[in-house]
C-alpha positions as CSV (number, residue, x, y, z in Angstrom):
1,G,-15.3,-0.1,0.4
2,A,-17.3,2.2,-1.6
3,G,-14.4,4.2,-2.9
4,I,-11.6,1.6,-2.9
5,Y,-11.5,-2.0,-1.8
6,I,-8.0,-3.7,-1.3
7,D,-7.8,-7.4,-0.4
8,S,-4.8,-9.5,0.2
9,S,-2.2,-7.2,-1.2
10,Q,1.0,-5.4,-0.4
11,Y,3.1,-2.4,-1.2
12,I,0.3,-0.2,-2.6
13,S,0.4,3.5,-2.6
14,I,-2.7,5.7,-2.6
15,S,-1.7,9.4,-2.9
16,K,-3.1,12.8,-3.8
17,N,-6.6,11.7,-4.3
18,S,-10.0,13.1,-3.2
19,F,-12.5,10.7,-1.7
20,E,-15.9,12.4,-1.2
21,R,-19.4,11.2,-0.8
22,N,-18.8,7.5,-1.0
23,Y,-21.5,5.4,0.8
24,Q,-21.4,1.8,1.9
25,Y,-23.9,0.2,4.0
26,H,-21.6,-2.0,5.9
27,E,-17.8,-1.3,6.1
28,G,-15.5,1.4,4.9
29,G,-17.1,4.3,3.3
30,A,-14.0,5.6,1.2
31,M,-11.7,2.7,1.7
32,Y,-11.8,-0.8,3.1
33,I,-8.4,-2.6,3.4
34,N,-8.5,-6.4,4.3
35,N,-5.5,-8.7,4.9
36,C,-2.9,-6.2,3.5
37,N,0.6,-5.4,4.3
38,H,2.6,-2.1,3.6
39,I,-0.2,0.2,2.3
40,F,0.7,3.8,2.1
41,I,-2.2,6.3,2.2
42,T,-0.7,9.7,1.6
43,N,-2.0,13.3,1.1
44,N,-5.5,12.5,0.4
45,N,-8.7,14.4,1.0
46,I,-11.1,12.0,2.7
47,E,-14.4,14.0,3.3
48,D,-18.1,13.4,3.7
49,N,-18.0,9.6,3.3
50,G,-19.9,6.8,5.0
51,E,-23.3,8.0,5.7
52,N,-25.2,4.7,6.8
53,S,-22.0,2.8,7.0
54,D,-21.8,0.5,10.0
55,F,-18.0,0.9,10.5
56,G,-15.3,3.2,9.3
57,G,-16.9,6.1,7.4
58,G,-13.5,7.3,6.1
59,I,-11.2,4.3,6.2
60,Q,-11.6,0.8,7.7
61,T,-8.7,-1.9,8.0
62,R,-9.0,-5.5,9.0
63,W,-6.3,-8.1,9.5
64,S,-3.7,-5.8,8.1
65,E,-0.3,-4.5,9.2
66,N,2.2,-1.8,8.3
67,I,-0.6,0.5,7.2
68,Y,0.8,4.0,7.0
69,I,-1.8,6.9,6.9
70,V,0.2,10.0,6.4
71,G,-0.7,13.7,5.6
72,N,-4.4,13.2,5.0
73,L,-7.4,15.4,5.8
74,I,-10.1,13.2,7.2
75,T,-13.2,15.1,7.9
76,N,-17.0,15.1,8.1
77,N,-17.3,11.4,7.7
78,K,-20.1,9.4,9.4
79,A,-20.5,5.8,10.6
80,G,-22.1,3.6,13.2
81,A,-18.6,3.3,14.9
82,G,-15.3,4.7,14.0
83,A,-16.6,7.5,11.8
84,G,-13.1,8.8,10.6
85,L,-11.1,5.6,11.0
86,F,-11.9,2.1,12.1
87,F,-9.0,-0.4,12.7
88,E,-9.8,-4.0,13.4
89,D,-7.1,-6.7,14.1
90,S,-4.6,-4.1,12.4
91,Q,-1.2,-2.5,13.1
92,V,-1.2,1.1,11.8
93,Q,0.7,4.4,11.9
94,L,-1.0,7.7,11.8
95,V,1.3,10.6,11.0
96,N,0.4,14.2,10.3
97,N,-3.3,13.8,9.6
98,T,-6.0,16.4,10.4
99,I,-9.0,14.3,11.8
100,C,-11.9,16.6,12.5
101,S,-15.7,16.9,12.6
102,N,-16.5,13.1,12.1
103,E,-19.6,11.7,13.7
104,S,-20.2,8.3,15.1
105,E,-23.5,6.9,16.1
106,S,-21.8,5.0,19.0
107,F,-18.1,4.7,19.7
108,G,-15.0,6.6,18.3
109,G,-15.9,9.7,16.4
110,G,-12.4,10.3,15.2
111,I,-10.7,6.8,15.6
112,L,-11.8,3.4,16.9
113,C,-9.4,0.6,17.5
114,R,-10.6,-3.0,17.9
115,N,-7.8,-5.5,18.7
116,S,-5.4,-3.2,17.0
117,D,-2.0,-1.4,17.6
118,A,-1.9,2.2,16.6
119,I,1.1,4.6,16.7
120,I,-0.1,8.2,16.4
121,Q,2.3,11.1,15.8
122,N,1.9,14.8,14.8
123,N,-2.0,14.6,14.3
124,I,-4.7,17.2,14.9
125,I,-7.7,15.2,16.4
126,Y,-10.4,17.8,17.1
127,S,-14.1,18.4,17.1
128,N,-15.2,14.8,16.5
129,T,-18.2,13.4,18.2
130,A,-19.5,10.1,19.3
131,R,-22.9,9.5,21.0
132,T,-21.8,6.7,23.4
133,D,-18.2,7.2,24.2
134,G,-14.7,8.3,22.8
135,D,-15.4,11.6,20.9
136,Q,-11.9,11.7,19.6
137,M,-10.8,8.1,20.0
138,Y,-12.0,4.8,21.3
139,L,-9.9,1.8,22.3
140,N,-11.4,-1.7,23.1
141,I,-9.7,-3.7,25.7
142,S,-7.4,-5.6,23.3
143,S,-6.0,-2.4,21.7
144,T,-2.8,-0.4,22.4
145,S,-2.0,3.1,21.3
146,S,1.3,5.1,21.5
147,I,0.4,8.8,21.0
148,Y,3.1,11.5,20.5
149,F,3.2,15.1,19.6
150,S,-0.6,15.3,18.7
151,N,-3.2,17.9,19.4
152,I,-6.3,16.0,20.9
153,E,-9.4,17.8,22.0
154,G,-10.1,16.9,25.6
155,G,-6.6,15.3,26.0
156,L,-6.3,11.8,27.5
157,E,-9.7,12.1,29.1
158,A,-11.2,12.2,25.5
159,I,-10.1,8.8,24.7
160,G,-12.9,6.2,25.4
161,L,-11.8,2.9,26.9
162,E,-13.4,-0.5,27.2
163,G,-10.9,-1.3,30.0
164,S,-10.5,0.6,33.2
165,S,-7.4,2.7,32.3
166,F,-5.2,3.8,29.3
167,D,-2.1,1.5,29.4
168,G,-0.4,3.0,26.2
169,I,2.2,5.8,25.8
170,Y,0.9,9.4,25.9
171,E,3.7,11.9,25.5
172,N,4.3,15.6,24.3
173,N,0.7,16.0,23.3
174,L,-1.5,19.2,23.4
175,D,-5.2,19.8,24.2
176,S,-5.6,23.3,22.7
177,D,-7.7,25.0,20.1
178,P,-5.6,24.3,16.9
179,L,-6.7,27.7,15.4
180,L,-7.7,26.6,12.0
181,T,-8.4,29.1,9.4
182,N,-12.1,27.9,9.0
183,S,-12.4,29.8,5.6
184,G,-11.3,29.6,2.1
185,T,-10.5,26.6,0.0
186,H,-8.5,24.9,2.8
187,P,-10.4,25.7,5.9
188,Y,-8.4,23.2,8.0
189,Q,-5.0,24.9,7.5
190,I,-3.5,26.3,10.7
191,E,-3.2,30.0,11.5
192,I,0.2,31.7,12.1
193,N,-0.5,31.8,15.9
194,S,-1.7,28.1,16.0
195,P,-0.1,26.1,18.8
196,C,0.3,23.3,16.2
197,M,3.0,25.2,14.4
198,N,6.5,23.8,14.9
199,T,5.4,21.4,17.6
200,G,5.5,18.0,15.8
201,N,8.0,15.3,16.5
202,P,11.5,16.9,15.8
203,D,12.7,13.6,14.7
204,T,10.9,12.4,11.5
205,T,13.1,9.6,10.5
206,G,11.1,6.5,9.3
207,L,7.7,8.5,9.4
208,F,7.4,8.5,5.5
209,I,6.7,12.3,5.6
210,P,5.8,13.5,2.1
211,E,7.8,16.2,0.4
212,F,4.8,18.6,0.2
213,D,1.5,19.0,2.2
214,L,-2.0,18.9,0.7
215,V,-1.7,22.4,-0.9
216,G,1.8,21.9,-2.2
217,N,3.8,23.6,0.4
218,E,7.0,22.2,1.6
219,R,6.4,19.9,4.4
220,I,8.9,21.2,6.9
221,S,9.4,24.9,6.3
222,Q,10.7,26.1,9.7
223,N,13.3,23.3,10.7
224,R,10.5,21.5,12.7
225,I,7.3,19.9,11.3
226,D,3.9,21.2,12.2
227,M,1.1,19.1,13.5
228,G,-1.7,18.1,11.1
229,A,-2.0,17.7,7.3
230,Y,-0.8,21.4,6.5
231,E,2.4,23.1,7.0
232,Y,2.2,26.7,7.8
233,Y,3.7,28.6,4.8
234,F,6.1,31.5,4.9
235,P,6.5,33.3,1.6
236,S,10.3,33.4,2.2
237,D,10.3,29.6,1.6
238,I,9.4,29.9,-2.1
239,H,12.8,29.8,-3.7
240,E,14.1,26.7,-2.0
241,Q,10.8,24.9,-2.5
242,L,10.9,25.5,-6.2
243,E,14.5,24.3,-6.3
244,A,13.6,21.1,-4.5
245,S,10.6,20.3,-6.7
246,K,13.0,20.3,-9.9
247,I,14.7,17.3,-8.8
248,L,13.4,14.0,-10.1
249,I,14.1,10.4,-8.8
250,Y,12.8,7.5,-10.9
251,P,11.5,4.8,-11.2
252,N,9.9,4.4,-7.7
253,P,9.2,1.5,-6.9
254,A,12.5,0.3,-8.3
255,H,14.3,-3.0,-8.7
256,D,18.0,-2.7,-9.7
257,N,18.7,1.0,-10.6
258,I,17.3,4.4,-10.1
259,T,18.0,7.7,-12.0
260,I,18.4,11.1,-10.4
261,W,17.9,14.1,-12.6
262,T,18.8,17.6,-11.5
263,P,18.9,20.9,-13.5
264,Q,22.7,21.1,-13.2
265,N,23.1,24.6,-14.1
266,E,20.7,25.7,-11.4
267,I,21.4,23.4,-8.3
268,E,24.8,23.0,-7.0
269,K,26.2,19.5,-6.7
270,P,24.0,17.6,-4.2
271,T,24.5,14.6,-2.1
272,F,22.3,11.6,-2.5
273,S,21.6,9.4,0.7
274,I,19.6,6.2,1.4
275,Y,18.5,5.3,4.9
276,D,16.8,2.2,6.1
277,I,13.5,2.6,8.1
278,K,15.6,2.6,11.4
279,G,17.5,5.8,10.1
280,S,20.7,4.1,9.4
281,S,22.7,5.3,6.5
282,V,23.1,2.7,3.8
283,F,24.3,4.5,0.7
284,K,25.8,8.1,0.0
285,K,27.1,9.6,-3.1
286,Q,27.7,12.9,-4.5
287,I,25.7,13.7,-7.7
288,N,28.1,15.1,-10.4
289,T,26.0,15.0,-13.5
290,S,22.5,16.3,-14.5
291,K,21.3,12.7,-15.1
292,Q,22.9,10.0,-13.0
293,M,22.0,6.2,-12.8
294,L,22.7,4.5,-9.6
295,D,22.9,0.8,-8.8
296,V,20.7,-0.2,-5.9
297,S,20.6,-3.9,-6.5
298,F,22.8,-4.6,-3.5
299,L,20.1,-3.4,-1.1
300,P,17.5,-5.9,0.3
301,K,14.0,-5.3,-1.0
302,G,11.9,-3.1,1.3
303,I,11.2,0.4,2.3
304,Y,14.0,3.2,2.5
305,I,14.1,6.9,3.0
306,I,16.1,8.8,0.3
307,E,17.4,12.4,0.6
308,I,19.1,14.8,-1.6
309,T,20.9,17.7,0.0
310,N,23.2,20.6,-0.6
311,S,23.9,23.8,1.3
312,K,20.4,25.2,0.5
313,I,17.9,22.5,-0.2
314,V,16.6,19.2,1.0
315,K,14.5,16.8,-0.8
316,S,13.3,13.6,0.9
317,D,10.9,10.9,-0.1
318,K,10.4,7.1,0.3
319,L,11.9,4.5,-1.9
320,I,10.4,1.1,-2.4
321,L,12.7,-1.6,-3.7
322,Y,11.1,-5.0,-4.8
């Protein structure tokens, strides 16, 4: 783990960082995660890492579970195997990542799973290469994968297999040119005519979708999430995005109480809701003052989805209680 090494830890969030040109001769160019639980890797740029690494040029996990990799750009990483992502004896969820142009010397240009369970939703996995097998993804015989609402170059046939056939779930996926901008500061953003626009999973419950994408655009701007790490941005969304960004919820992680702050003279009285990871409502209350403290000590420790709504705006985020 030339950039970050995490060992025997839980409930860690790694968010809004840039990992570039980190080199490790064995495992995990940008990140190595070992024997961990509930690690959240969100809205990071992971690029040009892992040259000369044996495994996981971008990220490698081992003996870990509940690893959530959400909203990241993972591109131009290199490794002997699993150039973008390498999972070993792990349980992971990949949501709304753009995984492109990673190069493996053997198996798994974009993703390699060894004895692992991967749930993959709303990702763009494109233009990755592997010299032996599995340009976009490779699964060994002891791995399973459930893939939904993702754009994968080459489709199911681009997934390399140690076994004779794919025995996971493959539903509502595309095999189309994602029509990336390929220019400017963010060349992996999608164009207005991209097939990835408004084609992600319409039910984002429990996916830990961040409020904003990598460039600060509201994550769901047209009632349905886009595939990949970037949301196509329409100028008409400016006002509602600014209103949502004014709402503060702290502390997070929290123990007994949280505070909600809203500019009361600008935003009409919102409703605050908490949902468990299954999407069931566990708390709801209208916010009547600009600064309101709420007791959450009655809830078991764990991970929740919080949502603040009124007739015009929606703000959602994850809440960790310990």
